[in-house]
N, C-alpha and C positions, 0 to 999 in steps of 0.2 A: 555447438549451440550452448549459450550461457545457461547456467543453472541458477534458479532462484533460491534464495535463502528464506526459510520460514521461521518465524518466531511466535511464541505464545505471547499474547497481550491481554490486559485486563480492561479493555475498552468497553463501554456500554453497548456498542453496536457490533463489535467483532471480537473474536477470541484468538485469531491468528492473522499475521501480516506476512505477505510474500514480498520480498525485496529483490529486484533485479537491476543490475548495472545497466544504465543507458549506454548503448554502443557509441552514440554520437557525442556524448558529453559526460566525461568522468566525474563531473561535479554534481551529477543528478542521478536519481533512481526512478525506476518504474515500480509502482506499488499496486497490490491487490489485497483485499481483505476478505476474511472468511469467518463464518459463525457456524458451529456444529458441522464443519466440513462443506458447507454450502457457500457459494459466492455471496458477498454482501453487495447488493445493488443500490442500496440507499446511500446517497452522498454523505461522506464524512465531512463535517464543516471544516475541519482542519486542512483538508486538501481539495475542497470543492473547486477551487480555481485551477487545479491541475487535472481535473477529470477529463478523460479522453473525449467524453461527450457522446460516444457511440457505444451502445450496449449491444453486444452480439451474444446470442444464446444465453441471455441472463447473466452476463459478466460485466464488470466495470473495472477499469484500470485508471490509474493516475500516472501521467507521464511527465517526465522532466521535473520531478520534485527535487529541490535542492537538498543536498546531503545534510546541511545544518538543520533543516526542518524535520527530516527523517530522524536524525539523532535526538532532537528535542522531543519528538513524539515518543520514541522508544524510552527515553529517560522518564517521561511522565507515565506511560502506559505499559512499559515492558513488564514481563511476568517471569522472565527466566534469569 
């Protein structure tokens, strides 16, 4: 099973991002966001178009986010 990487971020809505490689497309990632160790279920404007659209047990993931968008987000909001 793939392991997600987590990074501290300085975003107004989230303080951590979880990044997982998409199995079906190496040019994309799956993202999830957390604040104080809790899932962020409010849509982040930056990735709203990639939201899975289904929230299970108060979770929200963004699927097939292009790597270049993830990299730009980390450049802007990265904290490590």
